[in-house]
N, C-alpha and C positions, 0 to 999 in steps of 0.2 A: 620209069616206076607206072606209069598209067599203062604202057605195053604190059609189065608182067602181072598188072591188076586185072586186064580185058583178057591175060593167056589163057587159052582152052586146056594148055599145060599144067595151068596150076590146078593140080588137084585137090579136093579136102583131104587133111589129115587122117589118121584112125580117130585121133579124140574128135576133131571136126565131125566126124560123122558119127561116131557116138552120141555127141551132143546133139545132131540133128533128130536121130532117131530116139533120144530120150524126148526132146521135144514133142516129138508128134507121139510118142506115146503118151506123155502127158494132156496133148490135144486129144487124142482119144479118148482116154480116160475121162476127160471135163465132160465131152460131148456125151458120152455113154451114161456119166449122171443123172440119178432120176432128178434132182433139185432142178439142175442145168437144163436137163430138157425139159423137164416140167415147166420151169419159167420161162422158155424160150417159146413154148407152144401157147401158156397163157398171154405172154407178151404180144405176140403175134394176133392170138385172137382179140384180147385187148384192145390192140389198136385199132382192129377192124373195126371192131364192136364199137369203140369210142368215134372213131370217125362216121361212123353211120348217127350214134347219138348226136354229134356234136352240127352235123349237117341236118338232122332231124330238128333239131333246136333254131336252126335258121330258118328253116322251112315254117317252123311254128310260129316265130317273132315275127314273119312276113305275112302269114295266113290269118292269124288269129289277134296279134299285134301285142304288145308289151303288156298292158294292162290286164289283159285276157292272161299270156304266160304269167303275169304275177298272181293271180288266183290260180291258176294249174300247179306253179311251185307249191304255194301255200300249204296245198293238201299233200305234200311229198314229208314234212317232217310228222306228220300223225300216220302216216303211212310206214316210216320205219319206227316209228316209237311202237307200234301193233308187231311189226316184226321182231324187235326187240323182246317183247314179251313172248314171243309164241316160240321163238327159232334162234336168238340171237345167243343165249349162253349154252344151249343146246347144240347147236351149230359146230362149237368150239370142243364141247365135248365129246361129240361123237369122231372130229378130226383128229384128237390126241388120244383118246382110248383104242380107235383105229391103227393108231400108227404102233401102240404095244402090243397087241395081239401078234398069234403067231400062228393063226389059223384064218382061214377066210370065213368060215362057219362064226367062229365067235366076234370077228369084227361085224359080221350083219347082224349079230344078235344086238351090239351096241346101237346100231342102224336102225332096227327096225322096233326094239325099244324107245328111242329118241324121237324116232318119225312118229310114233303113235301118241306120244306125249304132245307133240308139237301142232299135229293135225286137230286134237283137242282142244288146246288154248286156243287156234287159230279159227273153230269154229266159235267158240266162245266170246272172243274177242268180234270177229266179224258181224255176227248178229246182233252184239251190243252198237258199234257204230252205225249198222243200218238201222235200228229202231230208235237211237237218240241221235241221228245226223242232225236235226237242227237245232237243237241247243248247245250239241259241241260246236257247230258252225258258228253257230252267236254268240256264245258267251267264251267259248275257249280261242279259236282263230279269230274270231272278231271279226267275222266276214260273212254276212248270213247267205251270199251266193255259193256259197260252198256248199251247202246240204246236199244237193243231188249230185257233186262230185264226192262226198263221200260214201254216198248210197255205192255207187260205181266202184270206189275204190275197195271198199268191205269183200265185193265179190273175189280181188286178185289174194288177198291174203292167205287162204287154204293152200290153192296151187303153190304160190311162191316159196311156203314151207316147204312143201313135198321137194321141189327140186332143189331148195339150200340144204335140208338135210344129206340127199344123198351125194350131193359134189361135194358136202362134206367127209360124207365116208369115201368117195373118189379122191378126196387130198390126202387123205391120212393114207391110204394104200398107194400112195403116190404116182397117180394115174388122170394125169391131168386131160386126157384126152376128152373124157364124158364131161366135165366141167365147163370146158372149152367149149364143146360142141352145144352146149345145152345154153350157154349164154350167148353165141351167136345166132341160134334161133331163136332166141328170147326176143332178141333184137329187130333182125329182120322181119318177123313176125307182125312185134309192134308197129312197125314202121312202115311196113306194108298195109296191115289194116287201119291204120288210121288213112292213109293216103284214100284206100278203097270207101273208106266211111266219107271222108271229105268230096269226093268225087260224088257220092249219091246224095251227101247235101245239097252239091253247088247244082244237081241237076234237079232235082226239088227245089231248088230254090231259096234255100235254107242258108244261111250263114255258118263255116265250121267255128266250132266253140270250144272252150276248155272241156266241157264235160264230155263232145265226140273225142280230143285227145287222149283223155284217160281211160276212154274203152281200149285203146290202143296197149296199156298197161296189163288190162284184163286177158285179153287175146294173147299177148306173148306173155305173162306168166303159164297160161294154159297149156300153151304148145308147149314149153319147157317141162313143165311137169308131166306132161304126158310121154314126152321124150325119154324122161327121166326114169319113168315108171316101165318103159318099155325097154330100155337097155338094163335096168335093176333085174327083172323076172323073176324079183323073190324066189331066189331058191333057199334050202333049207338053213337054219341057225341052229346052233348048238353053243352052250356054256351056262354056267350057273346065273341062274336069271337074277337070284337076289344080290349076289355080288355085282353083277353088269348094273342093276337098278340102283344098288347104292353108290358105284362110283358116278354114274350119270348123275346122280342127285347132288354128291356131293361135292363136283365140280360144275355142273350146271346151274346148279340154284346160285349162288354166288355169281355165274358168270352172266345170268339173268339180270338179278338184281343189279350188276353193276352197268350193265348193257341200259337198261330202263331206265336209272339215274343219269347217264350220259344220255340218253336219247332226250329223255325229258326235257335235260337243260338245252340240248340243242333244239329242239323244237318250241321251247319257251324265247331262246335267243330269237327264231325264225318270226315267232307270230311276234314280237316285239319291234322288230325293226318298220315295218309299215307304220304300227302308233307312234313310233319316235319321229318318222317323217313328218308325219302328222304335226307332232309337236314343234316341228323345225319351220314348219309355216304351209307344208303341201295339203293339197287337197287330198282326198279319199282315193280319187283316179287317180293323180298323179304319184300319189307314194305307193300305189301297187304297180305302176309302172316302172318306178323306179326298182322296186323289188324285181318285177319280173326280168329288168335290163341286168342286175347285180346276178341273180342266180341263173337264168335261163342262159344268159348272152358271155358275161364276163367271166364267172364262175365256170360255165363249160366249158370255154378257152381254156382257162388256168388249170383246167382237172384232166385237159385232155391227156397231157404227157403223162400222168399219176399212173396209167395202166403199167407200167414198166416198174416202179415200187409197189405196185399193189401185187402183180403177179409173184413179185419177187417174197413179199410179205407174206403171201396165202402159204407159200410155198416151205416159207423159213419154220412154220409152228412146228411142223409135226418133223421136220429136221432136227431143231435143237431141242425136241422133246427126248429125239431117240438118241441124240451124243448127251444129252444129261442123264438118261435113263442108264447109258455105258458108263456115265463117268469119264466123256470125253473132253474134258476141260477145255485142252487147248484147240480142239476143233471147234469148239464154242465161240473162244476168242478170235480165233479164224474166218471165223463167219459174220463177227460184230465188226472187226475192223475191214473188211473188204464190203459189206452193207454199210459202213460211214463211207466209206469212197465212193463206192457207187453211187449212193444218193446225195453228196455234194456235188461230183463232176456232174450229173446229170441236173440238179436243180441249177447250178449257175449256168448252165449249157440251159436251160429252159428261160431264165431271168432273162438272158443276153434275146433272144431269141423274141419274148413278147414285148422287151423296152424297143426291139427295132422293129417290130409288125404290128405291136397293137393298134397303132389309130389306123392301119390297113385293114386289120379284124373287122374295128367297129366300123366303120366306112362303106367298105365293099362287102360283105359279107352279111353283116347284121344291120347294115342303113343306120348306123345311129351312133352317133359321135360321142356320147356318155359311155358306151360301152369301149370303145377304146380306150377311153381314159381311165375307166375302171379297172381294166385289163394291165396296162402300162402299171399303174399303181401296185395290182396286185402280184405281178410278176416277181415281186421281191419274197415273197413268203415261198417261192418255190423250193428253193435248198431246205428250206425247215420243215418245209409241208411231208417233203418225201423221207428227209431222216428221219422226223418222228415216227411217222407211219412205220417203218420199216423197222425202228428199234422198240416199238410198240410190240411189233410181233413178235421179235426176239424175248422179252419178258414173259408175255403170255406164253410161250412156247416153254419157259425156264418156271411156268407154272406163277405167275408173279401178278394175277388178276386185279389184286387191288391195288400194286403198284400204277398200274397202266390206268386203272378207275381214277386214282388220284390225281394223276396229271392230267388224263384229259378233261375230269372236272374242274381242274385250276384253269385250263384254258378257256376253257366254255366260258367259266367266271367271268374272265378275264374280259372275253369278248361281249357277254352280257353287261357288264360294267359300263363298254363303251356305248354299247346300245340305248342304253339308259341314260348316260351322263355327256357322252359327246355329240354323238347322232343329232339331239335337239339344239346343239350350240354350232355344229359345224357340217352337219347335212351327214350325207354317206360317207365322205369324207373319215368322217368320225371311224364308221365301221371298218374301214378300211385300214385305218393305222390298228385299230385293235386286232383285226384279224392277222395284221406282221406282227405285234407285239407277244400274243396267243401263242401263235407257232413257233416263235424262238424261244420263249420260256417252256412249251412244251416239248420242242428236242434238245434244248438244255439240261431240262427234268430225267427225262429217258437217258442220256447220256451219263450223269452223274450216278444213277440209278445201278445201271450195268456196268459203272465202273467200280463202284462199291462190292455190287455182289459177283461180278468174273474179273473184271480188268484189273486183279489188284495187284 
């Protein structure tokens, strides 16, 4: 039996040969799929940029310390809140309507209109933050040392909006190479720029600071914006200006309101963490240090594999929009099922990885025992984090931004509740438990919503 199995005389039958050819054809078709090719490209680029960012966080934690890292991380919620005002909804609107356009000129009309509106909003927000950096840092962030950081951060908002809008255009046209390159350039220039700044400070006898690190964001965003504008080349556009404007407003304004509400909730959550840690009994310095360990070390580690689900999520939106426009219900169902399978497999694999390697990462990479403890606890959110993000993108593609907003606000409210009530009693573990509960609820609500809408 074994001889005949390994015998060269045992040639494939016609049916077996046709099966092999059919499989090859399926594989070739899969590789030529824009969704798969784009997701692979974004995944590879995302892995590279996340790895760069991961080791960059290690570099910052060892260079400026946990407390300064906490101050550095405290500015980011406001930065994301600013971007949600300036380009959050516009980005999705550009991507969605670009996917519907039959000609490149019509697609560029949506890009130009959306980018003009985004830049106008960005200028207003940047000037406001720069002008009122002192009261914002004192009363909103509750950390006066953030004033100079906010002034530096304000300079990054306009270029960030420019390359975000250009990336949205290329996502809509299923050309992931430009966004992937932009992402890689931004990350490399940021890290190299900060490293050069730190070398200059070291030679002049000054200690590296959070403000110096924040200049890296400005340099990185400027480089990404210049690259995006160079590639775009501002070719001519055509179409009905009024119709395009109405379409962008009809989708962009509700989405922007959604993003603002969600970003405000997330900002409140992050701002309340140091305050709740002080209520638990920590000093202001220790509270900022713990916040830096959580956001700059533990979450940076756990979010590293999320690049895989994020890449699929970004490209799912226009793909689902196209399928919906063509009334391809079965294709939508197939995409949802594959998304759930992919997210759960990836998530549980990451949970196992962080459970086994969390302590090693904390002690040997960040030189911090607490970072390892936080990583091991946060590992359990991976399956639900990945599932929630991809299913949320499917709901966005189906034109259900209100559902996504309700789900995200529910999850954020749960975390805020744990921050306010659990952290003062249990310390940081109260937040970690809240993060797990919120992700389970969010992914469950997203699946139930899709099952009611599509999987009937």
